[in-house]
LUMMIKOL-502344 format. One record per residue (C-alpha): residue number from 0; residue in one letter; x negated, y, z negated. Coordinates in Angstrom, 1 decimal. Example, Ala and Ser with C-alpha at 12.3 -4.5 7.8 and 13.67 -1.06 7.14 Angstrom:
// residues 2
k | r | c1 | c2 | c3
0 | A | -12.3 | -4.5 | -7.8
1 | S | -13.7 | -1.1 | -7.1
***
This chain:
// residues 129
k | r | c1 | c2 | c3
0 | X | 19.0 | -18.8 | 9.7
1 | X | 18.8 | -16.6 | 6.6
2 | X | 19.1 | -18.2 | 3.2
3 | X | 21.4 | -16.7 | 0.5
4 | X | 20.0 | -15.6 | -2.9
5 | X | 21.7 | -18.6 | -4.5
6 | X | 20.0 | -21.0 | -2.0
7 | X | 16.6 | -19.4 | -2.6
8 | X | 17.0 | -19.4 | -6.4
9 | X | 18.0 | -23.1 | -6.3
10 | X | 14.8 | -24.1 | -4.4
11 | X | 12.6 | -21.8 | -6.5
12 | X | 14.2 | -23.3 | -9.7
13 | X | 13.5 | -26.8 | -8.5
14 | X | 9.9 | -26.0 | -7.6
15 | X | 9.3 | -24.4 | -11.0
16 | X | 10.9 | -27.4 | -12.8
17 | X | 8.6 | -29.7 | -10.9
18 | X | 5.4 | -27.6 | -11.3
19 | X | 5.9 | -26.6 | -14.9
20 | X | 8.0 | -29.4 | -16.4
21 | X | 10.6 | -27.0 | -17.7
22 | X | 14.3 | -27.6 | -17.9
23 | X | 16.7 | -26.1 | -15.4
24 | X | 18.4 | -23.8 | -17.9
25 | X | 15.0 | -22.3 | -18.9
26 | X | 14.6 | -21.0 | -15.3
27 | X | 16.5 | -17.7 | -15.3
28 | X | 16.1 | -14.7 | -13.0
29 | X | 14.5 | -12.7 | -16.0
30 | X | 12.2 | -15.5 | -17.2
31 | X | 8.5 | -14.6 | -16.8
32 | X | 6.4 | -17.3 | -15.3
33 | X | 3.6 | -17.1 | -17.8
34 | X | 5.3 | -15.9 | -21.0
35 | X | 8.6 | -17.7 | -20.9
36 | X | 7.8 | -20.7 | -18.7
37 | X | 4.2 | -21.3 | -19.8
38 | X | 2.6 | -21.2 | -16.3
39 | X | -1.2 | -21.1 | -16.3
40 | X | -3.4 | -20.1 | -13.4
41 | X | -3.8 | -23.7 | -12.2
42 | X | 0.0 | -24.0 | -12.1
43 | X | 0.3 | -21.2 | -9.6
44 | X | -1.5 | -23.3 | -7.0
45 | X | 1.1 | -26.0 | -7.5
46 | X | 4.0 | -23.5 | -7.5
47 | X | 2.7 | -21.9 | -4.2
48 | X | 2.3 | -25.4 | -2.6
49 | X | 5.8 | -26.4 | -3.6
50 | X | 7.4 | -23.1 | -2.4
51 | X | 5.5 | -23.3 | 0.9
52 | X | 6.8 | -26.8 | 1.4
53 | X | 10.4 | -26.1 | 0.3
54 | X | 10.7 | -23.0 | 2.5
55 | X | 8.3 | -23.8 | 5.3
56 | X | 6.4 | -20.6 | 4.7
57 | X | 2.8 | -19.6 | 4.1
58 | X | 2.0 | -17.7 | 0.9
59 | X | -1.4 | -15.9 | 1.0
60 | X | -2.8 | -15.8 | -2.5
61 | X | -3.5 | -12.0 | -2.5
62 | X | 0.2 | -11.3 | -1.7
63 | X | 1.5 | -13.0 | -4.8
64 | X | -1.3 | -12.0 | -7.1
65 | X | -3.4 | -9.0 | -6.0
66 | X | -6.3 | -9.6 | -8.4
67 | X | -8.5 | -7.5 | -6.2
68 | X | -6.6 | -4.4 | -7.5
69 | X | -7.1 | -5.5 | -11.1
70 | X | -10.8 | -6.0 | -10.8
71 | X | -11.4 | -2.8 | -8.8
72 | X | -13.0 | 0.1 | -10.7
73 | X | -11.2 | 2.5 | -8.3
74 | X | -7.8 | 1.2 | -9.8
75 | X | -8.8 | 0.2 | -13.3
76 | X | -10.3 | 2.3 | -16.1
77 | X | -11.0 | 1.1 | -19.6
78 | X | -8.8 | -2.0 | -19.0
79 | X | -5.8 | 0.0 | -17.9
80 | X | -4.5 | 0.3 | -14.4
81 | X | -4.6 | 3.9 | -13.1
82 | X | -1.8 | 5.8 | -11.3
83 | X | -3.5 | 5.0 | -8.0
84 | X | -3.7 | 1.3 | -9.0
85 | X | 0.0 | 1.3 | -9.9
86 | X | 0.8 | 2.9 | -6.5
87 | X | -1.2 | 0.2 | -4.8
88 | X | 0.5 | -2.5 | -6.7
89 | X | 3.9 | -1.1 | -5.7
90 | X | 2.8 | -0.9 | -2.1
91 | X | 1.6 | -4.5 | -2.0
92 | X | 4.3 | -6.0 | -4.2
93 | X | 7.5 | -4.2 | -3.2
94 | X | 9.5 | -7.2 | -4.4
95 | X | 8.2 | -7.0 | -8.0
96 | X | 9.8 | -5.0 | -10.7
97 | X | 6.9 | -3.2 | -12.2
98 | X | 8.8 | -1.0 | -14.7
99 | X | 7.7 | -3.0 | -17.8
100 | X | 4.1 | -3.1 | -16.6
101 | X | 4.1 | 0.7 | -16.0
102 | X | 5.1 | 1.3 | -19.6
103 | X | 1.9 | -0.4 | -20.7
104 | X | -0.3 | -1.0 | -17.7
105 | X | -3.2 | -2.9 | -19.3
106 | X | -4.8 | -5.4 | -17.1
107 | X | -4.2 | -8.2 | -19.7
108 | X | -0.4 | -7.5 | -19.4
109 | X | -0.3 | -8.1 | -15.7
110 | X | -0.1 | -11.9 | -15.8
111 | X | 3.1 | -11.7 | -17.8
112 | X | 4.7 | -9.5 | -15.2
113 | X | 6.0 | -11.9 | -12.6
114 | X | 9.6 | -13.1 | -13.2
115 | X | 11.6 | -15.8 | -11.5
116 | X | 13.7 | -13.1 | -9.9
117 | X | 10.5 | -11.4 | -8.5
118 | X | 9.4 | -14.8 | -7.1
119 | X | 12.9 | -15.2 | -5.5
120 | X | 12.7 | -11.7 | -3.9
121 | X | 9.2 | -12.5 | -2.6
122 | X | 10.3 | -15.7 | -1.0
123 | X | 13.3 | -13.9 | 0.5
124 | X | 11.0 | -11.5 | 2.2
125 | X | 9.1 | -14.4 | 3.8
126 | X | 12.1 | -16.6 | 4.7
127 | X | 14.3 | -13.9 | 6.0
128 | X | 11.6 | -12.0 | 7.8
***
């Protein structure tokens, strides 16, 4: 049975509150996991675990965070993701809104890209597949 956007958001919100110790009202669709909610790399393991458990899905690490693109000299030059790299990110992360990142595609900005809304869209692709 497919879940609604509201049901998915509610479970994602709960997982983020548990993993990050944030308040429910801080978890909005536009909140970035790193910048707004303070997630650190170790937190992502906890978030993934909680989402896998809540939705009974498997989340391969490279799907949520394609670091191999960001460390590949074919896709990155002088700390900036190239047009080919952006195309690959779009192909691998169709659920993510990359507009802000495209405006300033420095590798260091990538971590601040993922929003709660992106995470909900990603989970929806897994749950409703």
